[in-house]
C-alpha positions in Angstrom: 58.2 152.7 76.4 60.6 149.8 75.7 59.7 148.3 72.3 62.7 145.9 72.8 61.7 144.7 76.3 64.2 142.0 77.4 62.7 138.5 77.8 59.3 139.8 76.5 58.4 141.3 79.9 55.6 143.8 80.3 55.1 146.1 83.3 51.9 147.7 84.5 51.9 150.6 87.0 48.8 151.1 89.1 48.9 154.9 89.5 46.5 157.1 91.5 46.2 159.3 94.5 46.8 158.1 98.1 44.0 155.8 99.4 42.6 154.8 96.0 43.7 151.2 96.5 46.9 150.8 94.4 48.6 148.2 96.6 45.4 146.3 97.3 44.5 146.1 93.6 48.1 145.2 92.7 47.9 142.2 95.1 44.6 141.1 93.6 46.0 141.4 90.0 48.9 139.3 91.2 46.5 136.6 92.5 44.7 136.5 89.2 47.9 136.2 87.3 49.0 133.3 89.6 45.6 131.6 89.0 46.2 131.9 85.3 49.7 130.5 85.6 51.5 133.7 84.4 54.9 134.3 86.0 54.9 137.7 87.6 56.0 139.9 90.4 54.0 142.5 92.4 56.1 145.4 93.7 54.9 148.2 96.0 57.0 151.2 95.0 56.6 152.9 98.3 58.8 150.4 100.0 61.6 150.9 97.5 61.7 154.7 98.3 61.5 154.4 102.0 64.7 155.8 103.6 65.6 158.9 105.5 66.7 161.5 104.9 65.5 162.2 101.4 67.9 164.2 99.2 67.2 167.9 98.7 64.9 168.5 95.8 63.6 164.9 95.9 60.6 165.1 98.3 59.4 161.6 97.7 62.8 159.9 97.2 62.1 159.0 93.6 65.8 158.6 92.9 66.1 155.9 95.5 63.0 154.2 94.2 64.5 154.0 90.7 67.8 152.7 91.9 66.2 149.9 93.9 63.6 149.2 91.3 66.2 148.5 88.6 67.9 145.9 90.8 64.7 144.3 92.1 63.1 144.0 88.6 66.3 142.6 87.2 66.1 139.7 89.7 62.5 139.0 89.0 63.0 139.0 85.3 66.1 136.7 85.7 63.8 134.4 87.7 61.3 134.2 84.8 58.7 136.8 85.6 57.0 138.0 82.4 54.7 140.5 84.0 55.6 143.2 86.6 52.7 144.7 88.5 53.8 148.0 90.2 51.8 150.0 92.7 52.9 153.6 93.0 52.7 157.1 91.7 54.2 158.9 88.7 53.2 162.5 88.5 54.5 163.4 85.0 55.9 162.1 81.7 59.5 162.4 82.8 58.9 160.2 85.9 57.0 157.7 83.6 60.0 157.5 81.3 62.4 157.0 84.2 60.3 154.3 85.7 60.0 152.5 82.3 63.8 152.7 82.0 64.3 151.3 85.5 62.1 148.2 84.8 63.6 147.6 81.4 60.2 146.5 80.1 57.3 147.9 78.2 55.3 150.0 80.7 51.6 150.7 80.7 50.1 153.0 83.3 46.6 152.4 84.7 45.1 155.2 86.8 42.8 154.0 89.5 40.1 156.5 90.2 37.5 156.9 93.0 35.5 159.8 94.3 37.4 161.8 96.9 34.7 161.1 99.5 35.4 157.4 99.1 39.1 158.0 99.3 38.7 160.1 102.4 36.6 157.3 104.1 39.4 154.8 103.3 42.0 157.2 104.7 40.1 157.7 107.9 39.9 153.9 108.3 43.7 153.6 107.7 44.9 156.6 109.7 42.1 157.4 112.1 44.3 156.9 115.2 47.1 159.0 113.7 45.8 162.6 113.5 48.9 164.1 111.8 49.2 161.3 109.2 45.4 161.5 108.5 45.6 165.3 108.0 48.5 164.9 105.6 46.9 162.1 103.6 43.5 163.9 103.4 45.3 167.0 102.0 47.5 165.0 99.7 44.6 163.0 98.2 43.0 166.0 96.6 46.4 167.6 95.7 47.7 164.5 94.0 44.4 163.8 92.3 44.6 167.2 90.6 48.2 166.7 89.6 47.4 163.4 88.0 44.4 164.8 86.2 46.5 167.5 84.7 49.5 165.4 83.8 47.7 162.7 81.8 50.4 160.1 82.2 48.0 157.2 82.1 47.1 154.9 79.3 43.7 154.0 80.7 41.6 154.5 83.8 39.7 152.0 86.0 37.1 152.8 88.6 38.3 151.7 92.0 35.6 153.3 94.0 32.8 150.7 93.4 32.8 146.9 93.1 35.0 144.4 94.9 38.8 144.5 94.8 38.6 141.4 92.5 36.3 143.1 90.1 38.6 146.1 90.0 41.6 143.8 89.3 39.7 142.0 86.6 38.9 145.4 85.0 42.6 146.3 85.2 43.7 143.1 83.5 41.1 143.5 80.7 42.0 147.1 80.1 45.7 146.2 80.0 45.0 143.3 77.5 46.6 140.8 79.9 43.6 138.4 79.8 
């Protein structure tokens, strides 16, 4: 973590398996911060890693994500953002540290959790017309959930399987101490 965060910025990563609602909840957190008049940015980390081909040994293009994130967050911080809300995945402590270094801000990690049956329903809704993508996401959901349970990179956990998206976002903000 960055005890000496420039400009007093704080970052919050919404971590969790595929289909748990990271991006949706991040957008709702951003809406709540805007309603409270808190300068912020919401960043979906998946878009910062999206390029092809990925380098050998970097299956999910984490290096590209870090490179882009450092630049993007610098611009948001220069523009006055004091809160960075990130939606993405870190699987271990090394990735967490690299992510914190890239954002140059104190980083908290919130794991969003839901029952795999709920996540599978969401994935069917999202990828029902794409059999290969659906199969991959259904397999990855359980695999990643296990990885995240073993790695314990999160500071706190919020249930994203019940309640409205706004309720989950309020729970995230409370747990982070941002309200």
